[in-house]
C-alpha positions in Angstrom: -168.4 94.8 176.2 -165.0 95.0 174.3 -163.1 91.8 174.0 -159.7 91.8 176.2 -156.8 91.1 174.0 -153.4 89.9 175.3 -150.3 91.5 173.7 -149.1 89.6 170.5 -145.8 87.9 171.6 -145.0 86.8 168.1 -143.2 89.8 166.6 -140.1 88.8 168.5 -138.7 85.4 167.6 -135.2 84.1 168.2 -135.5 81.4 165.8 -137.6 82.9 163.1 -134.4 84.4 161.3 -132.8 80.8 161.2 -136.1 79.3 159.8 -136.2 82.1 157.2 -132.6 81.5 156.2 -133.2 77.8 155.6 -136.3 78.5 153.6 -134.2 81.1 151.4 -131.5 78.4 151.0 -134.0 75.7 150.2 -135.6 78.2 147.7 -132.2 78.5 145.9 -131.9 74.7 145.7 -135.3 74.5 144.3 -134.4 77.1 141.8 -131.5 74.9 140.6 -134.1 72.0 140.2 -136.1 74.1 138.1 -133.5 75.3 135.9 -132.8 71.6 135.3 -136.5 70.9 134.7 -136.8 68.6 137.9 -140.3 69.6 138.6 -142.3 69.0 141.6 -139.3 68.1 143.9 -138.9 69.6 147.3 -135.4 69.9 148.7 -136.5 68.3 151.9 -137.2 65.2 150.1 -133.8 64.6 148.6 -132.2 62.8 151.5 -134.8 60.1 151.7 -134.7 59.6 147.9 -130.9 59.4 147.9 -131.0 56.9 151.0 -133.7 54.7 149.1 -131.3 54.8 146.0 -128.3 53.8 148.1 -130.0 51.1 150.5 -132.8 50.0 148.3 -136.6 49.7 149.3 -137.2 50.2 152.9 -140.4 50.2 155.2 -141.3 53.6 156.4 -140.0 52.6 159.9 -136.6 51.6 158.4 -136.5 54.8 156.3 -137.4 57.0 159.4 -134.8 55.3 161.4 -132.1 55.8 158.6 -132.8 59.5 158.5 -133.5 60.2 162.1 -137.2 61.2 161.8 -140.4 59.8 163.6 -142.6 57.3 161.8 -145.4 59.7 161.7 -143.3 62.4 160.0 -141.9 60.1 157.5 -145.3 58.6 156.7 -146.6 62.0 155.8 -143.5 62.9 153.8 -143.8 59.5 151.9 -147.5 60.2 151.1 -146.5 63.6 149.7 -143.6 62.2 147.6 -145.9 59.4 146.5 -148.5 61.9 145.3 -145.8 63.8 143.6 -144.5 60.6 141.7 -141.3 60.2 143.3 -141.8 57.0 145.3 -144.3 54.2 145.4 -145.2 51.7 148.1 -145.1 48.0 147.3 -145.8 44.8 149.4 -143.2 43.9 151.8 -141.7 40.6 152.4 -144.3 39.4 154.9 -147.3 40.5 152.9 -148.4 42.9 155.8 -145.7 45.7 155.6 -145.3 48.0 152.7 -141.8 49.0 151.3 -141.0 52.3 149.9 -139.2 52.4 146.5 -138.1 54.9 144.0 -140.2 55.4 140.8 -138.6 55.6 137.3 -139.0 59.5 137.6 -136.8 59.5 140.8 -134.3 57.1 139.4 -133.7 59.2 136.2 -132.7 62.2 138.3 -131.1 60.6 141.4 -127.6 61.1 140.0 -128.1 64.8 139.6 -129.7 64.8 143.1 -126.3 63.3 144.6 -124.4 65.9 142.8 -126.5 68.7 144.0 -126.3 67.2 147.7 -122.3 67.3 147.3 -122.3 70.7 145.8 -124.6 71.9 148.7 -122.5 70.4 151.3 -119.4 71.9 149.8 -121.0 75.3 149.7 -122.1 75.0 153.3 -118.5 74.1 154.2 -117.3 77.2 152.3 -119.8 79.4 154.3 -118.8 78.0 157.6 -115.2 78.8 156.8 -116.2 82.4 156.2 -117.9 83.0 159.4 -116.4 83.3 162.8 -118.9 80.9 164.6 -119.9 78.0 162.2 -123.5 76.7 162.4 -122.3 73.3 163.2 -120.5 74.7 166.3 -123.7 76.4 167.3 -125.7 73.2 167.0 -123.2 71.3 169.0 -123.2 73.9 171.7 -127.0 74.0 171.9 -126.9 70.1 172.2 -124.5 70.4 175.1 -126.7 73.0 176.8 -129.7 71.0 176.4 -127.8 67.7 177.7 -127.4 69.9 180.8 -131.1 70.8 181.0 -133.6 69.9 178.3 -135.8 72.3 176.4 -139.0 70.9 178.0 -137.9 71.6 181.4 -136.6 75.1 180.5 -139.9 76.0 179.0 -142.0 74.3 181.6 -140.1 76.4 184.4 -141.2 79.7 182.8 -144.7 78.4 182.2 -145.1 77.7 185.9 -144.3 81.4 186.6 -146.9 82.6 184.0 -150.4 83.0 185.3 -151.8 82.8 181.7 -150.6 79.2 181.6 -152.9 78.1 184.3 
């Protein structure tokens, strides 16, 4: 008996172009790191490294709160950064908690990372000035739409009408 397959809904995605754009821009930043021989650094780690440099050692909870991420997401990120040699964990003040701190490897490049952050923000501002509807405005408009009705409820309403969800 032949297997019944449902049509593949994945070729159409409204968000894929945005994800691909961000991946492309991150790849360009990573290329700048490679040109400066900053090996094994992901652009997505830089905010945390700069935050630790500016504020000093923090627990994962403190770091997560400071960058607006969940503890779970930051815990995974810290593990990856630790494995790559950018951070280490040390005993916290009470002996039960751990603090995340920069390694010498990170401290050696943090000035260049801050320069890259400033240059990236300036390049983004330049791009926003060139386009008729800046991404910062798009994000604000989406946030306002979600404040009127959250994403969960919007999806749940459609799923309630789809027999495949049952």
